[in-house]
C-alpha positions as CSV (number, residue, x, y, z in Angstrom):
1,M,-8.4,30.7,64.4
2,G,-11.4,31.5,62.2
3,V,-13.4,30.5,59.1
4,V,-15.1,33.4,57.3
5,I,-17.3,33.5,54.2
6,R,-16.2,36.1,51.8
7,E,-17.4,37.2,48.4
8,K,-15.7,37.7,45.0
9,N,-17.4,39.7,42.2
10,M,-17.3,37.8,38.9
11,N,-17.2,39.3,35.4
12,D,-20.7,38.2,34.6
13,G,-22.1,40.2,37.6
14,S,-22.6,37.2,39.9
15,V,-20.8,36.7,43.2
16,S,-18.7,33.7,44.1
17,L,-18.6,32.6,47.8
18,Y,-15.4,31.3,49.3
19,L,-13.9,30.5,52.7
20,D,-11.1,32.5,54.3
21,I,-9.5,30.0,56.7
22,Y,-6.9,31.3,59.2
23,H,-5.2,29.1,61.8
24,Q,-1.9,29.4,63.7
25,G,-0.5,32.1,61.4
26,K,-1.5,30.2,58.2
27,R,-4.2,31.3,55.8
28,K,-5.9,29.4,53.0
29,Y,-8.8,30.1,50.7
30,E,-11.4,27.6,49.7
31,F,-13.6,28.4,46.7
32,L,-17.0,26.7,47.2
33,N,-18.3,26.9,43.6
34,I,-21.4,28.6,44.9
35,H,-22.5,31.6,42.9
36,L,-25.1,34.2,43.8
37,S,-27.0,36.0,41.0
38,N,-28.0,38.9,43.2
39,I,-31.1,39.7,41.2
40,R,-34.5,40.1,42.7
41,K,-36.2,37.1,41.1
42,S,-33.4,34.8,42.4
43,A,-33.5,36.1,46.0
44,K,-34.9,32.8,47.4
45,E,-32.4,30.7,45.5
46,D,-29.5,32.9,46.7
47,K,-30.7,32.6,50.3
48,A,-30.6,28.8,50.0
49,K,-27.1,29.0,48.6
50,R,-25.9,31.2,51.5
51,K,-27.3,28.6,53.9
52,L,-25.4,25.9,52.2
53,A,-22.2,28.0,52.4
54,E,-22.7,28.6,56.1
55,K,-23.1,24.8,56.7
56,I,-19.8,24.2,54.9
57,R,-18.2,27.1,57.0
58,I,-19.4,25.5,60.3
59,K,-18.0,22.1,59.2
60,R,-14.6,23.6,58.4
61,E,-14.5,25.4,61.7
62,N,-15.3,22.2,63.5
63,D,-12.6,20.4,61.5
64,L,-10.1,23.0,62.7
65,L,-11.1,22.4,66.4
66,V,-10.7,18.6,66.1
67,Q,-7.6,18.4,63.9
68,N,-5.9,21.6,65.1
69,S,-4.5,22.1,61.6
70,I,-5.7,23.4,58.2
71,S,-6.9,20.6,56.1
72,F,-9.7,20.6,53.5
73,K,-10.6,19.0,50.2
74,K,-9.6,20.6,47.0
75,K,-13.1,20.5,45.7
76,T,-16.2,21.0,47.7
77,G,-19.7,20.3,46.5
78,Q,-18.5,17.9,43.8
79,D,-21.6,15.7,44.4
80,N,-24.0,18.6,44.0
81,V,-25.8,18.8,40.7
82,L,-26.8,22.5,41.3
83,I,-23.2,23.5,42.0
84,A,-22.0,21.7,38.8
85,L,-24.7,23.5,36.9
86,D,-23.6,26.9,38.4
87,D,-20.1,26.2,37.1
88,L,-21.4,25.6,33.6
89,I,-23.6,28.7,33.8
90,N,-20.6,30.9,34.8
91,D,-18.4,29.4,32.1
92,I,-18.7,32.0,29.2
93,T,-17.6,29.3,26.7
94,N,-20.9,27.5,27.3
95,K,-24.5,28.1,26.1
96,Q,-25.3,29.6,29.5
97,I,-29.0,30.2,28.9
98,R,-29.6,26.5,28.3
99,W,-27.8,25.5,31.5
100,K,-29.8,28.1,33.4
101,S,-33.0,26.7,32.0
102,I,-32.3,23.1,32.8
103,K,-31.3,24.1,36.3
104,S,-34.6,25.9,36.8
105,H,-36.5,22.8,35.6
106,I,-34.5,20.5,37.9
107,V,-35.2,22.7,40.9
108,N,-38.9,22.9,40.1
109,Y,-39.0,19.1,39.5
110,T,-37.3,18.2,42.8
111,G,-38.4,21.0,44.9
112,K,-34.9,21.4,46.2
113,E,-32.9,24.6,45.9
114,S,-29.6,23.8,47.8
115,K,-28.4,20.3,47.1
116,I,-29.2,17.5,44.7
117,S,-26.6,14.8,44.7
118,F,-25.5,13.0,41.5
119,G,-26.0,9.7,43.4
120,S,-29.7,10.4,43.8
121,I,-30.2,10.5,40.0
122,D,-31.1,7.0,38.6
123,E,-33.0,5.8,35.6
124,K,-36.4,6.2,37.4
125,W,-35.5,9.8,38.3
126,I,-34.6,10.5,34.6
127,I,-37.9,9.0,33.3
128,G,-39.8,11.1,35.9
129,F,-37.9,14.2,34.9
130,Q,-38.7,13.5,31.3
131,S,-42.4,13.2,32.0
132,Y,-42.2,16.5,33.9
133,L,-40.5,18.3,31.0
134,I,-43.1,17.4,28.4
135,T,-45.8,19.0,30.5
136,K,-43.8,22.2,30.6
137,I,-42.1,22.6,27.2
138,S,-42.3,21.2,23.7
139,N,-41.2,17.6,22.9
140,N,-38.1,18.6,20.9
141,T,-37.0,21.3,23.5
142,A,-37.4,18.6,26.2
143,L,-35.1,16.4,24.1
144,N,-32.5,19.1,24.1
145,Y,-32.6,19.5,27.9
146,L,-32.3,15.7,28.3
147,S,-29.2,15.8,26.1
148,L,-27.7,18.4,28.4
149,L,-28.6,16.2,31.4
150,N,-26.8,13.3,29.7
151,S,-23.7,15.5,29.2
152,L,-23.8,16.6,32.8
153,L,-23.9,13.0,34.0
154,K,-21.0,12.1,31.6
155,N,-18.9,14.8,33.2
156,A,-19.7,13.4,36.6
157,C,-18.5,10.0,35.5
158,R,-15.3,11.5,34.0
159,D,-14.6,13.3,37.3
160,K,-15.3,9.9,39.2
161,I,-18.2,11.4,41.2
162,I,-20.4,8.5,40.0
163,K,-19.3,5.2,38.6
164,N,-21.9,4.8,35.8
165,N,-24.0,7.2,33.8
166,P,-27.6,6.3,34.8
167,Y,-28.9,7.8,31.5
168,G,-27.5,4.7,29.7
169,F,-29.7,2.5,31.8
170,V,-32.9,4.2,30.6
171,P,-34.7,1.6,28.3
172,K,-34.8,2.8,24.7
173,K,-38.5,2.3,24.5
174,A,-38.9,4.6,27.5
175,R,-36.9,7.4,26.0
176,L,-38.5,10.5,24.5
177,K,-38.5,10.3,20.7
178,K,-38.0,13.3,18.4
179,N,-41.2,14.6,16.9
180,R,-40.4,15.0,13.2
181,D,-43.9,15.8,12.2
182,K,-44.5,18.6,14.6
183,Q,-47.4,20.8,13.5
184,R,-46.6,24.5,13.8
185,V,-49.5,26.8,14.4
186,F,-49.5,30.1,12.5
187,L,-52.0,32.7,11.5
188,L,-52.9,33.9,8.0
189,L,-53.1,37.7,7.4
190,N,-56.9,37.7,7.4
191,E,-56.8,35.9,10.8
192,I,-54.5,38.5,12.3
193,E,-57.0,41.1,11.0
194,K,-59.8,39.2,12.6
195,L,-58.0,39.3,15.9
196,A,-57.2,43.0,15.6
197,K,-60.9,43.8,15.1
198,T,-62.1,41.5,17.9
199,E,-62.6,42.9,21.3
200,C,-61.6,40.9,24.4
201,P,-62.6,43.0,27.4
202,K,-60.6,41.2,30.1
203,M,-57.4,41.1,28.0
204,P,-54.8,43.8,28.8
205,E,-54.1,46.0,25.8
206,E,-50.4,45.4,26.0
207,F,-50.9,41.6,25.6
208,R,-52.6,42.4,22.3
209,Q,-49.9,44.8,21.2
210,I,-46.9,42.5,22.0
211,F,-48.5,39.6,20.2
212,I,-49.2,41.5,17.0
213,F,-45.8,43.2,17.2
214,C,-44.2,39.8,17.2
215,C,-46.3,38.6,14.3
216,F,-44.6,41.3,12.3
217,S,-41.1,41.2,13.8
218,G,-40.6,37.5,14.6
219,L,-39.2,38.2,18.1
220,R,-39.3,35.4,20.7
221,W,-41.2,36.0,24.0
222,S,-37.8,35.9,25.8
223,D,-36.6,38.8,23.7
224,A,-39.8,40.8,23.3
225,H,-41.1,41.0,26.9
226,C,-37.9,42.8,28.0
227,L,-37.4,44.9,24.9
228,R,-36.0,48.4,25.7
229,W,-36.3,51.6,23.9
230,D,-32.5,51.8,23.6
231,N,-32.7,48.6,21.5
232,I,-34.4,50.6,18.8
233,I,-31.8,52.2,16.5
234,S,-31.6,53.9,13.2
235,I,-29.7,52.3,10.3
236,N,-28.7,53.5,6.9
237,N,-30.0,51.3,4.1
238,N,-28.7,52.6,0.7
239,G,-29.0,56.2,1.8
240,K,-32.4,55.7,3.5
241,E,-32.8,55.8,7.2
242,E,-34.7,52.8,8.7
243,K,-35.6,51.7,12.2
244,A,-34.2,48.4,13.5
245,I,-33.9,46.4,16.7
246,R,-30.4,45.7,18.0
247,F,-30.5,43.1,20.8
248,R,-28.8,40.0,22.1
249,Q,-30.9,36.9,21.7
250,E,-31.8,35.3,25.0
251,K,-31.8,31.8,23.4
252,T,-28.6,31.9,21.3
253,E,-26.9,34.9,23.0
254,N,-26.0,36.2,19.6
255,V,-26.3,39.9,18.8
256,Q,-29.0,40.4,16.2
257,Y,-30.1,43.3,14.0
258,L,-33.7,43.2,13.0
259,P,-35.2,45.7,10.5
260,L,-38.8,46.7,11.6
261,S,-41.8,46.4,9.4
262,K,-44.4,49.2,9.0
263,Q,-46.9,47.4,11.3
264,A,-44.3,46.8,14.0
265,L,-43.3,50.5,13.8
266,E,-47.0,51.5,14.2
267,I,-47.2,49.6,17.5
268,L,-44.0,51.1,18.7
269,N,-45.4,54.6,18.0
270,Q,-48.5,53.6,20.1
271,K,-46.1,52.8,23.0
272,R,-43.8,55.7,22.5
273,N,-45.2,57.8,25.4
274,N,-45.2,55.1,28.1
275,N,-42.5,56.9,30.2
276,S,-40.5,53.7,30.7
277,E,-37.2,52.3,29.6
278,H,-39.0,49.2,28.4
279,V,-41.3,49.1,25.3
280,F,-43.8,46.8,26.9
281,S,-43.5,48.3,30.4
282,E,-46.4,46.6,32.1
283,I,-45.4,43.1,30.9
284,N,-41.8,43.7,31.9
285,S,-42.8,44.9,35.4
286,K,-45.0,41.8,35.9
287,S,-42.2,39.5,34.6
288,E,-39.7,41.0,37.1
289,K,-42.1,40.6,39.9
290,N,-43.6,37.2,39.2
291,G,-41.2,35.6,36.6
292,E,-41.5,35.7,32.8
293,N,-42.8,32.2,32.5
294,V,-45.7,33.0,34.9
295,V,-46.6,36.0,32.8
296,L,-46.3,34.0,29.6
297,K,-48.8,31.5,30.8
298,T,-51.2,34.3,31.5
299,V,-50.6,35.8,28.1
300,N,-51.3,32.4,26.4
301,R,-54.5,32.0,28.4
302,H,-55.8,35.3,27.1
303,L,-54.6,34.6,23.5
304,S,-56.6,31.3,23.5
305,I,-59.8,33.2,24.6
306,W,-59.1,36.0,22.1
307,A,-58.7,33.5,19.2
308,K,-62.0,31.8,20.1
309,R,-63.8,35.1,20.2
310,A,-62.4,35.9,16.8
311,G,-63.7,32.6,15.4
312,I,-60.2,31.2,14.8
313,N,-60.2,27.4,15.4
314,K,-56.5,27.1,16.2
315,H,-54.4,26.5,19.4
316,V,-52.9,30.0,19.5
317,T,-50.0,30.5,21.9
318,F,-47.5,33.3,21.9
319,H,-45.0,31.3,19.9
320,A,-47.5,31.2,17.1
321,S,-46.5,34.8,16.4
322,R,-43.0,33.8,15.4
323,H,-44.3,31.0,13.1
324,T,-46.8,33.6,11.7
325,F,-44.0,36.0,10.9
326,A,-41.9,33.4,9.1
327,T,-44.9,32.2,7.1
328,L,-46.0,35.7,6.1
329,A,-42.4,36.6,5.0
330,L,-42.2,33.5,2.8
331,T,-45.7,34.1,1.4
332,Y,-44.8,37.6,0.4
333,G,-41.6,36.7,-1.3
334,A,-38.7,36.7,1.2
335,G,-36.1,34.1,0.5
336,L,-35.3,31.3,2.9
337,Y,-31.8,32.6,3.7
338,T,-33.2,36.1,4.5
339,I,-35.8,34.6,6.8
340,S,-33.2,32.5,8.6
341,K,-31.3,35.7,9.3
342,L,-34.4,37.6,10.4
343,L,-35.3,34.8,12.8
344,G,-31.7,34.5,14.1
345,H,-31.4,30.9,13.2
346,Q,-27.9,29.6,13.4
347,N,-28.6,26.8,10.9
348,I,-30.7,27.4,7.7
349,M,-32.0,23.8,8.1
350,T,-34.0,25.1,11.0
351,T,-35.8,27.5,8.7
352,T,-36.7,24.9,6.1
353,I,-39.6,23.7,8.3
354,Y,-41.5,26.8,7.0
355,T,-41.2,25.7,3.4
356,K,-43.2,22.7,4.2
357,V,-45.9,24.9,5.6
358,I,-46.0,26.9,2.4
359,D,-46.1,23.7,0.3
360,D,-49.0,22.5,2.3
361,M,-50.8,25.8,1.8
362,K,-50.2,25.5,-2.0
363,S,-51.6,22.0,-2.0
364,N,-54.7,23.1,-0.1
365,A,-55.1,26.0,-2.6
366,M,-54.9,23.7,-5.6
367,A,-57.4,21.3,-4.0
368,T,-60.0,24.0,-3.8
369,L,-59.9,24.7,-7.6
370,P,-63.0,23.5,-9.3
371,K,-63.1,20.8,-12.0
372,L,-64.5,21.6,-15.4
373,K,-67.8,20.0,-16.3
374,I,-67.1,18.8,-19.9
375,E,-69.5,16.3,-21.5
376,N,-67.9,13.9,-23.9
377,N,-69.7,13.7,-27.3
């Protein structure tokens, strides 16, 4: 008689834990829907999952001693939100990065890394989670995550894990509303020049480089901080060789080809001899050690100080570089469809927000024109 935890390697690189149960010449396998990522930054989370698997193993072994026969449920961990999220993360038909993100936020919000039951989630929990989200991410991104949570709870209802979806009991007046008039911060070309000429002694040089690089490439932080030299390729454009970035977008998971501007190439040339497989090696190393979000907060803090020293009265964060790129491209004649492709937008309607920015700039420019002083005879 014995119950042993075994591992199965998955196609996505993760490891699935399952039980090998043997008793009186009979053997059965029970897959626990517990997946380990086996990466350094998830070591603590993986350790908690192994502990959960061990508890289930002990219970199965005790069941064998009492019942003297093999008997176990078809599904284990059904009432575990984190296991349900792991299933979605490992399903290649899903937008895996979004499920990974919401799982990370749920773990941070609850402080639990092994089990969170569906039954513990009620309308008060959801309202509290909503309040937590808007302190960490933008209003509209928080709405996207709440929509995912609602889908997760609907699945739990469908599988008869819970009777009712608590999301439906959240009062409408308490629900987060879409911010349709969101103001996007961007920099003008002369403001980028101001930044480039402004010294900020305590700011690491690589923080300056990656921000300006993204002002002229449009890369998101999630794609830029881990950019590798083998992502930089040569392409043939009407018989002329040009440099471009080939990468898989972290947010959409789509493969993207991005031609590089002269300014972006100049920064790459500055980084060429860093003897690392990553372009921004120091940032990548810190991200692997401390987590990319921790490093991003540090970068944003330095950017805020840098902007103030340059006399720029704007709330400058790293994401402003992406808005800056889109605005510059529109200002200097790129079409909306082209910009949507450069930004990797799946829907061109997402890109139309920048046309309003340009329209506002035009209105402000017209408002500064003087009025003729003509005296009537």
